[in-house]
C-alpha positions in Angstrom: -26.3 -42.1 30.4 -29.1 -40.2 28.8 -29.9 -38.4 32.1 -26.4 -37.0 32.4 -25.5 -33.6 31.2 -22.0 -33.1 29.8 -22.0 -29.5 31.0 -22.6 -30.4 34.7 -21.5 -34.0 35.2 -18.8 -34.5 37.8 -16.2 -36.4 36.0 -14.3 -37.1 39.3 -17.1 -39.1 40.7 -18.4 -40.7 37.5 -17.0 -44.4 37.5 -14.5 -45.3 34.9 -15.9 -47.2 31.9 -14.5 -47.9 28.5 -18.0 -47.7 26.9 -18.4 -44.0 28.2 -15.4 -42.8 26.1 -17.5 -40.7 23.6 -19.5 -39.1 26.5 -16.4 -38.3 28.7 -14.4 -36.8 25.9 -17.5 -34.6 24.9 -17.8 -33.7 28.6 -14.1 -32.7 28.9 -14.3 -30.6 25.8 -17.4 -28.9 26.9 -16.1 -28.1 30.4 -12.5 -27.3 29.3 -11.9 -26.7 25.7 -12.5 -22.9 25.7 -9.6 -22.3 28.2 -6.1 -21.4 27.3 -3.7 -24.2 28.3 -1.6 -21.8 30.6 -3.0 -18.3 30.6 -6.1 -17.1 32.1 -7.9 -16.4 29.1 -9.9 -18.0 26.3 -8.8 -19.3 23.0 -10.2 -19.0 19.3 -12.8 -21.1 17.8 -10.0 -22.4 15.4 -7.9 -23.7 18.4 -10.8 -25.2 20.1 -11.7 -27.2 16.9 -8.2 -28.1 16.1 -7.7 -29.5 19.7 -10.9 -31.3 19.6 -10.2 -33.0 16.3 -6.7 -34.1 17.4 -7.8 -35.6 20.7 -10.6 -37.7 19.0 -8.1 -38.8 16.3 -5.7 -39.8 19.0 -8.1 -42.0 20.8 -9.3 -43.4 17.5 -5.7 -44.4 16.7 -5.2 -46.0 20.1 -8.0 -48.3 19.5 -7.7 -48.9 15.8 -4.1 -49.6 14.9 -2.2 -52.6 13.6 0.1 -52.9 16.6 -1.9 -52.9 19.8 -5.5 -51.8 20.6 -6.1 -49.8 23.7 -9.7 -48.9 24.8 -9.2 -46.5 27.8 -11.6 -44.4 29.4 -10.2 -40.9 28.6 -9.6 -40.3 32.3 -7.3 -43.3 32.5 -5.1 -41.9 29.7 -1.6 -42.7 31.0 2.1 -42.8 30.2 1.9 -46.0 28.0 -0.7 -44.3 25.8 1.5 -41.1 25.5 4.5 -43.2 24.4 2.4 -45.2 21.9 1.3 -42.0 20.3 4.8 -40.5 20.1 6.3 -43.7 18.8 3.7 -43.5 15.8 4.7 -39.8 15.4 8.3 -40.7 15.3 7.8 -43.4 12.6 5.9 -40.9 10.5 8.4 -38.1 10.9 11.3 -40.4 9.9 9.2 -41.4 6.8 8.9 -37.6 6.0 5.0 -37.8 6.6 5.1 -35.5 9.7 7.0 -32.2 10.2 8.2 -30.6 13.5 5.3 -28.2 13.6 2.7 -30.9 13.7 4.6 -32.9 16.4 4.9 -29.8 18.6 1.2 -29.0 18.4 0.3 -32.5 19.2 2.6 -32.4 22.2 0.9 -29.2 23.2 -2.6 -30.7 22.9 -1.7 -33.9 24.8 -0.2 -31.8 27.7 -3.3 -29.6 27.6 -5.5 -32.7 27.7 -3.6 -34.3 30.6 -4.2 -31.1 32.6 -7.9 -31.5 32.0 -8.0 -35.1 33.5 -5.9 -34.0 36.6 -2.5 -35.2 35.4 -0.6 -32.2 34.6 2.9 -33.8 34.7 1.9 -36.7 32.6 3.2 -35.4 29.2 7.0 -35.1 29.6 9.3 -32.9 27.4 9.6 -34.0 23.7 13.1 -35.5 24.3 11.7 -38.2 26.5 9.9 -39.6 23.5 12.0 -38.8 20.4 15.7 -39.0 20.5 16.4 -37.0 17.3 15.6 -33.6 18.0 15.7 -32.6 14.3 12.4 -34.3 13.9 10.6 -32.1 16.3 12.8 -28.8 16.6 11.4 -26.1 14.3 13.9 -23.7 12.8 12.7 -20.2 12.8 15.4 -19.1 10.2 14.5 -20.4 6.7 17.4 -21.4 4.5 15.4 -22.1 1.4 12.8 -19.9 -0.2 9.3 -21.3 -0.2 8.0 -18.7 -2.7 6.4 -20.0 -5.9 8.6 -18.3 -8.4 11.8 -19.7 -6.5 10.4 -23.1 -6.8 9.6 -23.1 -10.6 5.9 -22.3 -10.2 4.6 -19.1 -11.9 1.6 -18.0 -9.8 0.0 -16.1 -12.8 -0.1 -19.2 -14.9 -1.6 -21.2 -12.0 -4.3 -18.5 -11.4 -5.3 -18.3 -15.0 -5.8 -22.1 -15.0 -7.6 -22.2 -11.9 -10.0 -19.4 -13.1 -11.2 -21.7 -15.8 -12.3 -24.1 -13.1 -13.5 -21.8 -10.2 -13.0 -18.1 -10.6 -13.6 -17.4 -6.9 -10.8 -19.5 -5.8 -8.7 -18.0 -8.5 -9.3 -14.6 -7.0 -8.5 -15.9 -3.5 -5.1 -17.2 -4.8 -4.6 -13.9 -6.5 -5.1 -12.0 -3.1 -2.9 -14.4 -1.4 -0.2 -13.6 -3.8 -0.5 -9.7 -3.9 -1.3 -9.1 -0.2 0.2 -12.1 1.7 -3.2 -13.2 2.8 -3.8 -16.5 4.8 -6.2 -18.9 3.2 -9.0 -18.1 5.6 -8.5 -14.5 5.2 -8.8 -14.8 1.5 -12.0 -16.7 1.7 -13.7 -14.2 4.0 -12.4 -11.1 2.3 -15.2 -8.6 1.3 -13.7 -6.6 -1.6 -16.2 -3.7 -1.2 -16.3 -3.3 2.6 -12.7 -4.4 3.4 -11.0 -1.6 1.4 -10.5 1.7 3.1 -8.7 4.9 2.5 -5.4 5.9 4.1 -7.2 8.3 6.4 -9.6 5.6 7.6 -6.6 3.3 8.3 -5.0 6.1 10.2 -1.9 6.0 7.8 -2.5 9.3 5.8 1.3 10.0 5.7 2.3 6.5 4.7 2.0 7.0 0.9 -0.6 4.5 -0.2 -4.1 5.7 -1.1 -5.9 2.5 -0.1 -5.6 -0.3 2.2 -7.0 -3.7 3.0 -8.6 -3.6 6.3 -8.2 -7.2 7.7 -9.9 -8.7 10.8 -12.2 -11.4 9.4 -10.4 -14.7 9.4 -7.2 -13.2 11.0 -5.4 -15.1 14.0 -7.1 -14.0 17.2 -9.2 -11.6 15.2 -6.1 -9.1 15.1 -6.7 -6.1 13.0 -4.1 -5.2 10.3 -3.9 -2.9 7.4 -2.1 -3.8 4.1 -1.3 -1.1 1.6 -2.6 -1.5 -2.0 0.1 0.2 -4.2 1.3 -1.9 -7.1 -0.7 -2.3 -10.4 -0.9 -6.1 -9.6 -2.6 -5.3 -6.3 -5.1 -2.9 -7.7 -6.0 -5.3 -10.5 -6.6 -8.1 -8.0 -9.0 -5.8 -6.0 -11.0 -5.0 -9.2 -11.1 -8.6 -10.1 -12.3 -9.5 -6.6 -15.0 -6.7 -6.9 -16.3 -8.3 -10.3 -16.5 -11.8 -8.8 -18.3 -10.6 -5.6 -20.3 -7.6 -6.8 -22.5 -7.0 -3.8 -21.6 -4.6 -1.0 -21.5 -7.2 1.5 -20.3 -10.2 -0.6 -17.2 -12.0 0.5 -15.1 -14.2 -1.9 -16.6 -17.3 -0.4 -19.0 -19.2 -2.6 -22.5 -18.1 -1.3 -23.6 -21.8 -1.5 -21.1 -22.7 1.2 -20.8 -22.3 4.9 -17.2 -21.1 5.9 -15.9 -24.6 6.8 -17.0 -25.9 3.5 -15.7 -22.9 1.6 -12.2 -23.4 3.1 -12.4 -27.0 2.3 -13.3 -26.3 -1.2 -10.4 -23.9 -1.7 -8.0 -26.7 -0.4 -9.6 -29.0 -2.8 -9.1 -26.9 -5.8 -5.5 -26.1 -4.8 -4.9 -29.9 -4.5 -6.6 -30.5 -7.9 -4.1 -28.3 -9.6 -1.2 -29.8 -7.8 -0.5 -27.0 -5.3 1.1 -29.4 -2.7 4.5 -30.2 -1.4 4.2 -33.8 -2.9 3.2 -32.5 -6.4 4.5 -29.1 -7.4 6.7 -28.6 -4.3 4.6 -25.5 -3.3 1.7 -24.7 -1.0 -0.7 -21.8 -0.4 1.7 -20.6 2.4 4.4 -20.1 -0.2 2.6 -17.2 -1.4 2.9 -15.4 1.9 6.7 -16.1 1.5 6.6 -14.5 -1.9 4.7 -11.5 -0.8 7.1 -11.1 2.1 10.2 -11.2 -0.1 8.7 -8.7 -2.6 7.8 -6.2 0.2 11.1 -6.5 1.9 12.9 -5.8 -1.5 10.6 -2.8 -2.1 11.6 -1.4 1.3 15.2 -2.5 1.7 16.3 -2.1 -2.0 17.8 -5.6 -2.1 16.3 -9.1 -2.1 16.0 -10.9 1.4 18.9 -12.9 2.7 17.2 -16.2 1.8 17.6 -15.2 -1.9 20.8 -13.4 -2.2 24.2 -13.0 -0.5 23.9 -9.0 -0.6 22.7 -7.5 2.6 20.9 -4.2 3.5 22.2 -1.9 6.1 21.2 -3.2 9.6 18.8 -0.2 10.3 17.2 -0.6 6.8 16.9 -4.4 7.3 15.1 -4.1 10.6 12.8 -1.3 9.5 11.9 -3.4 6.4 11.3 -6.5 8.6 9.0 -4.5 10.9 6.8 -3.6 7.9 6.7 -7.1 6.5 5.8 -8.5 10.0 3.0 -5.9 10.2 1.6 -6.6 6.8 1.5 -10.3 7.5 -0.2 -9.9 10.8 2.6 -11.0 13.2 3.3 -9.2 16.3 7.2 -9.8 16.4 9.5 -8.8 13.7 11.7 -11.6 14.5 9.3 -14.1 12.9 10.2 -12.6 9.6 13.2 -14.9 9.6 10.9 -17.7 8.8 10.1 -15.9 5.6 13.2 -13.9 4.7 16.2 -15.6 6.2 18.7 -14.5 8.8 18.8 -11.0 10.1 22.2 -9.3 10.3 21.0 -7.8 13.5 20.2 -11.2 15.1 23.5 -12.5 14.0 
C-alpha cells in the first residue's frame, strides 16, 4: 500500500478491500474533488473541504452507529448505504436537528461522490428517501425576520459584552452588523487596505465617499463594494483600525491561521449565546438586519417581512438590486430570503 500513489493509482483496477477505505477515499478526493459536480470548471477550497468532511463523516457513521454497521470499500457504496444515510437524516430533521439546507447539501455531495465511483444514477431524487418534502424543501421567501432586533437581541449590547472578552471578535460582529459581512469576510477584513474611495470603486456619482472593497473571504472570490455612509458604519471602521493598526493587518488574531480564527469566532459567539438554541439568533441574522436597514433606506418603508406597507414595484425592485449587490449575491431574487416576498414576484 505504501508503494501506491493516490494521485496516479487506477481505482478501477485496484481490488476492492475494506481495509483500504481511507486510502481509496483519499485517492478519490485527490483525483476528483477539485472538479465541479456538473459544470466544466473547478470549485472553491471551501467547497472542496466541505465535501471532503461530509463524505468522511458519512462513511464513519455507516460503520459507527447503533443500528447496523457497514464497512464498505468506498467504491462499493450502494443503494442500501444511501438509504441508511437518508433515514438518519430524516430522523434528525423530524427532531429539529437538521434543516432543509443541510439535507440538500448532503444530497448534492452524495450524488457527486456517486459520480466519482462510476455510479452517476445511484442517488435518486430526495423524494425517494424522504416522504415529507417540508423536511428538505427550502423556502426562498422568508416569513419571519431573522434580524437580531426583531428577535429581542440588541446588537450593541452583545458587542459591548463580547468586547470585554475579545475585542477583535467584537469588531468582527460590528462589521457584520453595519455592512452585512459574512463571518469569513469579517475575519479576513483589512480595515486599512480594504477601504477605498468612491472613485477607486468606480462609483463617484453614487453619493458615498468611501466603500468597503470586499474580495477576501467572499464566495467564489467575487468582488463587491459596500458603501460606508452612516455614523455607525464610520465608527465601526475607526474601531477596526484601532484594533488592527498595521497597514496590512486583518481582524484575524495574528496568532491564528485562518481556519482557527474562524473557529475562534464561532466559539466566542456560542459562548455568548448567539445560537438558535440559546438566544434564537445567529451571525447570519446580522446580514438580515443589514439587508432590512439598507432596503428601508432605499425604499422608504420597511421590508415586506416586517410590515404590511408596500413600496412601489419599481422602487421595491431597485432597492432589492442594491441590497443584493451589497450582500454579494448575483440575483436580486435571493433578497426574498432576507426581506420577504416581492410585489413584482407575486
